[in-house]
N, C-alpha and C positions, 0 to 999 in steps of 0.2 A: 185442699182436702174438703170433703163434704161431710155433712152431718150423718150420723149413724143411728138407725132405729135401735133403741135399747129396750123398749117395752111398750105396752099399750097403756093409755091413760086409765083404762078400766082395771088394769092389774094393780094399780097403786092404791093402797089403803090410805085413807085420810089420817094424817098425823103419824105416819110410820115411814121408815126408810127402807129402800130396796137397794141391795148391792148389785151393781152391774159392772162389766168390764168392757172398755173400748180400747182396742189396740194395746192391751196389756195394762191399761190405766184403770185402777179401781175407783169407782164413783158411787157415791150415795145419792140416790134419787128420792126426793121427798115431795109428797103432795100435802101441802099445809091445810089448815082449817078453812082457808079461803079458796081452796081448790087451785092454788098456784103451784106450779111444779118447779122445783129447784134441783140443781145438780152441783154437788161439792165433792172435793177429794175425799175418799173414803177412809183415809188413814189419819188418825189423830197425830198431830205434830208433837205431842208430848210423849206418848208411849207406844207408838206403832200398833194401835188398836183399831179395829174396824168400827168406824162411826155408825155404819148402818145397823149395828147391833145396839145402838144407843137409844136415846129417848128424844122425841120431837116435842118441844114445848114452845108454842107460839111460832116465832120465826127463827128458832135456833135448834141445833141438834147437839145433844149432850153425850159425851163419851161415857159409857157405862163404867169404865174402869177407875177413872180418877176424877170425874165430874166436870171436866172442862167443857164448856158449851161454845159452839161456833155459830156465828150468824149465817143463816142460809143465804142472805143477800150479798154479804161481803166476804165471807170466809174468815173474818177476824175472830179471834178468841174473845169471849165475853168475860172470862174469869181465869184465874190460875188453876192448875199449874201450867197450862199451855200458854205460850206467848207468841208463837209463830202462826200465821194464818194458813188455812188450807185453800187450794185453788177453787174458784167458782166458775162454772161453765154456763154459757148461754144455752137455754133450752128452747126448742121449737116444737110446737104441737101442730101436727098435720093430720086432721081428722081425729082418729083415736091413737095415732102413733106419737110417741115421745122420742124426739131426735136430739142428739148431742154431738157437737163437734168439739173434740178435745183440744183442737188448735185455736179455738176462739174462747178467750176468757171473758166472762161477763164484766162489764164496767159498772162502777157505782153510779 
């Protein structure tokens, strides 16, 4: 499989998440305060809530419903009630294009 263009870098607001879909997989794309782009599974593992509607704080994305925060780098929950990680995908920037391959998980 190849990477899919999901948006342009200029479409991403700093410290906010954007929900995109690649082949039916919901992904939260985040441009952090250091202008790094992250892609994690968009569904909170605690309550089936869209993480892209949550809050970006540092290098984490917090679910608005129950407050579980997930690392943008590892997908691991940083606090309860969630205890299962979300997938993290490798991101490629090509010019202004943000590309994600859902078949390639980002390694720690």
